[in-house]
C-alpha positions as CSV (number, residue, x, y, z in Angstrom):
1,V,10.4,21.8,-9.5
2,V,7.4,19.4,-9.4
3,R,8.4,17.6,-6.4
4,R,9.1,20.9,-4.4
5,R,5.7,22.1,-5.4
6,I,3.9,19.0,-4.1
7,Q,5.9,19.1,-0.9
8,K,4.9,22.7,-0.4
9,Q,1.3,21.8,-0.9
10,L,1.5,18.8,1.4
11,A,3.1,20.8,4.1
12,E,-0.1,22.8,4.2
13,V,-2.1,19.6,4.5
14,F,0.2,18.2,7.1
15,D,-0.3,21.3,9.2
16,R,-3.8,20.2,9.7
17,Y,-3.7,16.5,9.7
18,D,-1.2,14.0,11.2
19,I,-2.1,11.0,8.9
20,L,-3.9,10.8,5.5
21,I,-6.1,7.6,5.0
22,L,-6.8,6.8,1.4
23,P,-7.5,3.8,-0.8
24,A,-4.3,1.9,-1.8
25,Q,-5.8,0.9,-5.2
26,G,-9.0,0.9,-7.0
27,G,-10.1,-2.5,-6.1
28,T,-8.8,-5.8,-4.8
29,A,-5.3,-7.0,-5.5
30,P,-4.7,-8.4,-8.9
31,L,-4.2,-12.2,-9.2
32,I,-0.8,-13.0,-10.4
33,A,-2.3,-15.5,-12.9
34,D,-4.0,-12.4,-14.6
35,Q,-0.8,-10.6,-14.9
36,G,0.5,-12.8,-17.8
37,G,3.7,-15.0,-17.6
38,G,3.8,-14.7,-13.9
39,T,5.2,-11.2,-13.9
40,V,3.2,-8.8,-11.7
41,S,2.6,-5.2,-13.0
42,F,0.8,-2.7,-11.1
43,P,-1.3,-0.5,-13.5
44,R,-3.2,0.9,-10.5
45,S,-0.2,2.4,-8.8
46,H,-1.6,5.8,-9.5
47,F,-3.0,5.6,-6.0
48,T,0.6,5.3,-4.5
49,R,2.8,6.9,-7.0
50,Y,2.1,10.5,-5.8
51,W,3.6,9.7,-2.4
52,N,6.8,8.3,-3.9
53,L,7.2,11.5,-6.0
54,A,6.5,13.7,-2.8
55,G,9.0,11.7,-0.8
56,T,6.4,11.1,2.1
57,P,6.3,7.9,4.1
58,A,3.4,5.9,3.2
59,I,2.2,2.3,4.1
60,S,-0.5,0.1,2.7
61,Q,-2.6,-2.3,5.0
62,V,-5.2,-4.9,4.3
63,C,-8.5,-3.6,5.9
64,A,-11.1,-6.0,4.5
65,T,-11.7,-9.0,2.2
66,A,-13.9,-8.7,-0.8
67,P,-16.6,-11.2,-1.5
68,D,-14.2,-13.1,-3.9
69,G,-11.8,-13.5,-1.1
70,L,-9.1,-11.1,-2.3
71,P,-7.8,-8.3,0.0
72,L,-8.9,-4.7,0.0
73,S,-6.2,-2.2,1.2
74,L,-5.9,1.3,2.6
75,Q,-2.8,3.4,2.5
76,F,-1.7,5.7,5.3
77,V,0.4,8.7,4.5
78,A,2.4,11.0,7.0
79,A,4.6,14.1,6.7
80,P,8.1,13.9,5.4
81,H,10.3,12.4,8.1
82,D,7.4,11.5,10.2
83,D,8.0,7.6,9.8
84,R,7.5,6.8,13.4
85,R,4.1,8.4,13.7
86,L,3.0,6.6,10.5
87,L,4.2,3.1,11.8
88,D,2.7,3.6,15.2
89,F,-0.7,4.5,13.5
90,A,-0.5,1.6,11.2
91,E,0.2,-0.7,14.2
92,T,-2.7,0.7,16.1
93,F,-4.9,0.3,13.1
94,E,-3.9,-3.3,12.5
95,A,-4.5,-4.0,16.2
96,G,-8.0,-2.4,16.1
97,F,-8.9,-4.4,12.9
98,G,-7.6,-7.6,14.4
99,G,-5.2,-8.2,11.6
100,V,-7.7,-9.0,8.8
101,G,-6.7,-12.2,7.0
102,H,-4.7,-13.5,9.9
């Protein structure tokens, strides 16, 4: 029921927009050493879990480097079953940014 409600609301959004551009998380990537015991957990996944629940394609891409040298990322989200558009957009975005960190 929740998933269908979310998908209905998103259908209205994607009637107006091809791609959503959003933060991937609330800061830089976490250091593995700070995760304890070498196990990585992602407490900041609340930026991405909505798209998993909705069943929409999404991709995260590094877009900048913070002063401490860690990556900052954006996520791009497309309408359900619009994976090709999403991948094409992400490829164009990466080419335009010159592949930050490469």
